[in-house]
N, CA, C and O atoms as CSV, one atom per row, in Angstrom:
chain,resi,resn,atom,element,x,y,z
A,1,MET,N,N,17.906,-137.352,-11.961
A,1,MET,CA,C,18.404,-136.116,-11.822
A,1,MET,C,C,20.354,-136.121,-12.478
A,1,MET,O,O,21.176,-136.545,-11.666
A,2,LYS,N,N,20.879,-135.649,-13.875
A,2,LYS,CA,C,21.734,-136.285,-14.549
A,2,LYS,C,C,23.159,-134.971,-13.566
A,2,LYS,O,O,24.348,-135.047,-13.259
A,3,TYR,N,N,22.238,-134.120,-13.457
A,3,TYR,CA,C,23.540,-133.516,-12.807
A,3,TYR,C,C,23.820,-133.262,-11.008
A,3,TYR,O,O,22.957,-132.840,-10.237
A,4,ARG,N,N,24.775,-133.517,-10.750
A,4,ARG,CA,C,24.824,-133.477,-8.772
A,4,ARG,C,C,25.400,-131.756,-8.723
A,4,ARG,O,O,26.381,-131.112,-9.096
A,5,GLY,N,N,23.752,-131.466,-7.822
A,5,GLY,CA,C,23.994,-129.941,-7.760
A,5,GLY,C,C,24.313,-129.786,-6.044
A,5,GLY,O,O,24.305,-130.779,-5.316
A,6,GLY,N,N,24.516,-128.766,-5.666
A,6,GLY,CA,C,24.945,-128.213,-4.586
A,6,GLY,C,C,23.280,-127.903,-4.328
A,6,GLY,O,O,22.218,-128.312,-4.798
A,7,ALA,N,N,23.704,-126.961,-3.327
A,7,ALA,CA,C,22.658,-126.073,-2.519
A,7,ALA,C,C,21.712,-125.563,-4.030
A,7,ALA,O,O,22.427,-125.718,-5.020
A,8,GLY,N,N,20.295,-125.004,-4.390
A,8,GLY,CA,C,19.817,-124.718,-5.122
A,8,GLY,C,C,18.596,-123.768,-5.267
A,8,GLY,O,O,17.713,-124.588,-5.012
A,9,ILE,N,N,18.032,-122.769,-5.467
A,9,ILE,CA,C,16.328,-121.365,-5.443
A,9,ILE,C,C,15.910,-122.387,-6.124
A,9,ILE,O,O,16.413,-123.403,-6.603
A,10,VAL,N,N,14.256,-121.612,-6.034
A,10,VAL,CA,C,13.607,-122.004,-7.238
A,10,VAL,C,C,13.023,-120.696,-7.328
A,10,VAL,O,O,12.551,-120.019,-6.414
A,11,LEU,N,N,13.149,-120.338,-8.969
A,11,LEU,CA,C,12.182,-119.312,-9.090
A,11,LEU,C,C,10.587,-119.411,-9.189
A,11,LEU,O,O,10.239,-120.228,-10.042
A,12,LEU,N,N,9.963,-119.033,-8.791
A,12,LEU,CA,C,7.972,-119.586,-9.144
A,12,LEU,C,C,7.209,-118.731,-10.273
A,12,LEU,O,O,6.902,-117.546,-10.139
A,13,ASN,N,N,7.020,-119.308,-11.101
A,13,ASN,CA,C,6.579,-118.095,-11.610
A,13,ASN,C,C,7.049,-117.415,-12.878
A,13,ASN,O,O,6.487,-116.596,-13.605
A,14,GLY,N,N,8.602,-118.162,-12.951
A,14,GLY,CA,C,9.302,-116.830,-13.497
A,14,GLY,C,C,9.044,-116.833,-15.279
A,14,GLY,O,O,7.927,-116.741,-15.789
A,15,GLU,N,N,9.913,-116.917,-15.797
A,15,GLU,CA,C,9.993,-116.974,-17.553
A,15,GLU,C,C,9.500,-117.874,-17.939
A,15,GLU,O,O,9.846,-119.048,-17.812
A,16,GLN,N,N,8.383,-117.321,-18.607
A,16,GLN,CA,C,7.162,-118.269,-19.393
A,16,GLN,C,C,6.471,-118.942,-18.685
A,16,GLN,O,O,6.241,-120.146,-18.804
A,17,GLN,N,N,6.087,-118.216,-17.896
A,17,GLN,CA,C,5.056,-118.544,-16.618
A,17,GLN,C,C,5.794,-120.313,-16.308
A,17,GLN,O,O,5.239,-121.388,-16.085
A,18,PHE,N,N,7.112,-119.960,-16.420
A,18,PHE,CA,C,7.140,-122.124,-15.686
A,18,PHE,C,C,7.943,-121.752,-14.309
A,18,PHE,O,O,8.310,-120.595,-14.102
A,19,ASP,N,N,8.166,-122.710,-13.471
A,19,ASP,CA,C,8.709,-122.313,-12.261
A,19,ASP,C,C,9.978,-123.594,-12.075
A,19,ASP,O,O,9.718,-124.797,-12.057
A,20,TRP,N,N,11.455,-122.960,-11.941
A,20,TRP,CA,C,12.304,-122.775,-12.398
A,20,TRP,C,C,12.927,-122.922,-11.154
A,20,TRP,O,O,12.491,-122.417,-10.119
A,21,ILE,N,N,14.609,-124.056,-11.289
A,21,ILE,CA,C,15.302,-124.397,-10.122
A,21,ILE,C,C,16.652,-123.671,-10.661
A,21,ILE,O,O,16.971,-123.465,-11.832
A,22,VAL,N,N,17.319,-123.357,-9.530
A,22,VAL,CA,C,18.578,-122.663,-10.835
A,22,VAL,C,C,19.595,-123.141,-9.017
A,22,VAL,O,O,19.453,-122.790,-7.846
A,23,HIS,N,N,20.938,-124.458,-10.064
A,23,HIS,CA,C,21.803,-124.490,-8.704
A,23,HIS,C,C,23.492,-124.765,-8.907
A,23,HIS,O,O,23.934,-124.432,-10.007
A,24,LYS,N,N,24.120,-125.144,-8.268
A,24,LYS,CA,C,25.548,-125.229,-8.940
A,24,LYS,C,C,25.516,-126.319,-9.477
A,24,LYS,O,O,24.712,-127.198,-9.166
A,25,ASP,N,N,26.501,-126.433,-10.479
A,25,ASP,CA,C,26.412,-128.110,-11.641
A,25,ASP,C,C,28.152,-128.092,-10.513
A,25,ASP,O,O,29.038,-127.239,-10.569
A,26,MET,N,N,28.100,-129.332,-9.620
A,26,MET,CA,C,29.209,-129.862,-9.552
A,26,MET,C,C,30.072,-130.853,-9.795
A,26,MET,O,O,31.067,-131.235,-9.180
A,27,THR,N,N,29.301,-131.395,-11.262
A,27,THR,CA,C,30.378,-131.523,-12.019
A,27,THR,C,C,31.238,-130.865,-12.894
A,27,THR,O,O,32.129,-131.362,-13.583
A,28,ALA,N,N,30.885,-129.688,-12.802
A,28,ALA,CA,C,31.644,-129.376,-14.333
A,28,ALA,C,C,32.981,-129.566,-14.265
A,28,ALA,O,O,33.488,-130.410,-13.526
A,29,ASN,N,N,34.005,-128.361,-15.459
A,29,ASN,CA,C,35.497,-128.930,-15.262
A,29,ASN,C,C,36.214,-127.691,-13.403
A,29,ASN,O,O,35.871,-126.701,-12.756
A,30,PRO,N,N,37.116,-128.565,-13.426
A,30,PRO,CA,C,37.113,-128.114,-12.168
A,30,PRO,C,C,38.114,-126.722,-12.504
A,30,PRO,O,O,38.860,-126.795,-13.481
A,31,GLY,N,N,38.105,-125.689,-11.816
A,31,GLY,CA,C,38.153,-124.006,-12.044
A,31,GLY,C,C,38.030,-122.960,-12.664
A,31,GLY,O,O,38.659,-122.012,-13.134
A,32,LYS,N,N,35.891,-123.879,-12.400
A,32,LYS,CA,C,34.913,-123.177,-13.306
A,32,LYS,C,C,33.891,-123.529,-12.419
A,32,LYS,O,O,33.766,-124.625,-11.871
A,33,ASP,N,N,33.006,-122.338,-12.275
A,33,ASP,CA,C,31.268,-122.471,-11.966
A,33,ASP,C,C,30.966,-122.046,-13.012
A,33,ASP,O,O,31.167,-121.147,-13.829
A,34,TRP,N,N,30.148,-123.360,-12.688
A,34,TRP,CA,C,28.545,-123.534,-13.540
A,34,TRP,C,C,27.227,-123.470,-12.766
A,34,TRP,O,O,26.880,-124.185,-11.826
A,35,ILE,N,N,26.513,-122.392,-13.396
A,35,ILE,CA,C,24.866,-122.173,-12.964
A,35,ILE,C,C,24.692,-123.123,-14.041
A,35,ILE,O,O,25.366,-123.398,-15.034
A,36,ASN,N,N,23.000,-123.780,-13.308
A,36,ASN,CA,C,22.597,-124.529,-14.911
A,36,ASN,C,C,20.665,-124.143,-13.740
A,36,ASN,O,O,20.297,-124.463,-12.610
A,37,VAL,N,N,20.015,-123.336,-14.909
A,37,VAL,CA,C,19.354,-122.916,-14.554
A,37,VAL,C,C,17.991,-123.977,-15.778
A,37,VAL,O,O,17.959,-124.179,-16.992
A,38,ALA,N,N,16.988,-124.432,-14.491
A,38,ALA,CA,C,16.298,-125.710,-15.337
A,38,ALA,C,C,14.308,-125.476,-14.868
A,38,ALA,O,O,13.682,-125.077,-13.887
A,39,ASP,N,N,13.993,-125.977,-16.170
A,39,ASP,CA,C,12.236,-125.940,-15.907
A,39,ASP,C,C,12.273,-127.280,-14.157
A,39,ASP,O,O,13.164,-128.129,-14.169
A,40,ILE,N,N,11.586,-127.263,-13.291
A,40,ILE,CA,C,11.629,-127.621,-12.163
A,40,ILE,C,C,10.769,-128.989,-12.438
A,40,ILE,O,O,10.964,-129.909,-11.644
A,41,ASP,N,N,9.497,-129.264,-13.882
A,41,ASP,CA,C,9.218,-130.242,-13.710
A,41,ASP,C,C,9.808,-130.725,-14.532
A,41,ASP,O,O,9.805,-131.937,-14.319
A,42,THR,N,N,10.611,-130.377,-15.822
A,42,THR,CA,C,10.489,-132.014,-16.567
A,42,THR,C,C,12.708,-131.188,-16.275
A,42,THR,O,O,13.207,-131.155,-17.400
A,43,ARG,N,N,13.603,-130.751,-15.346
A,43,ARG,CA,C,14.604,-130.316,-15.110
A,43,ARG,C,C,15.545,-130.224,-16.099
A,43,ARG,O,O,16.733,-130.158,-15.787
A,44,GLN,N,N,15.052,-130.204,-17.735
A,44,GLN,CA,C,15.560,-129.911,-18.928
A,44,GLN,C,C,16.673,-128.408,-19.062
A,44,GLN,O,O,16.188,-127.372,-19.520
A,45,VAL,N,N,17.773,-128.440,-18.732
A,45,VAL,CA,C,18.447,-127.333,-19.026
A,45,VAL,C,C,18.122,-125.969,-19.530
A,45,VAL,O,O,18.924,-125.698,-20.423
A,46,LYS,N,N,17.457,-125.204,-19.370
A,46,LYS,CA,C,17.413,-124.495,-20.240
A,46,LYS,C,C,18.507,-123.682,-20.586
A,46,LYS,O,O,19.004,-123.735,-21.711
A,47,ARG,N,N,18.996,-122.793,-19.535
A,47,ARG,CA,C,19.959,-121.684,-19.576
A,47,ARG,C,C,21.097,-121.893,-18.459
A,47,ARG,O,O,20.775,-121.946,-17.272
A,48,GLY,N,N,22.664,-122.032,-18.941
A,48,GLY,CA,C,23.410,-122.060,-17.977
A,48,GLY,C,C,24.416,-120.710,-17.975
A,48,GLY,O,O,24.037,-119.681,-18.533
A,49,GLY,N,N,25.612,-120.781,-17.364
A,49,GLY,CA,C,26.379,-119.989,-17.635
A,49,GLY,C,C,28.486,-120.709,-16.681
A,49,GLY,O,O,28.702,-121.588,-15.846
A,50,VAL,N,N,29.182,-120.022,-17.214
A,50,VAL,CA,C,30.265,-120.412,-16.403
A,50,VAL,C,C,30.640,-119.330,-16.176
A,50,VAL,O,O,30.212,-118.299,-16.697
A,51,ARG,N,N,32.017,-119.486,-14.866
A,51,ARG,CA,C,32.233,-118.206,-14.613
A,51,ARG,C,C,34.802,-119.128,-14.127
A,51,ARG,O,O,35.323,-119.774,-13.218
A,52,LYS,N,N,35.014,-118.854,-14.704
A,52,LYS,CA,C,36.424,-118.737,-14.559
A,52,LYS,C,C,36.890,-118.550,-12.888
A,52,LYS,O,O,36.982,-117.339,-12.689
A,53,LEU,N,N,37.132,-119.129,-11.943
A,53,LEU,CA,C,37.795,-119.253,-10.827
A,53,LEU,C,C,39.413,-118.420,-10.714
A,53,LEU,O,O,40.007,-117.919,-11.669
A,54,ASN,N,N,39.661,-118.437,-9.956
A,54,ASN,CA,C,40.755,-117.218,-9.772
A,54,ASN,C,C,42.105,-118.377,-9.379
A,54,ASN,O,O,43.234,-117.950,-9.137
């Protein structure tokens, strides 16, 4: 897996009937939270988001 993630959750039978894994990307830029959502079988990131920290 190319991302070092923290604790994650698995969403079963989610969007498009895939099982998804959701985790925080620990390799992202300091000062921001990155969240990755990936198909659990291929780990290809399908969705993501970022939040600036104060």
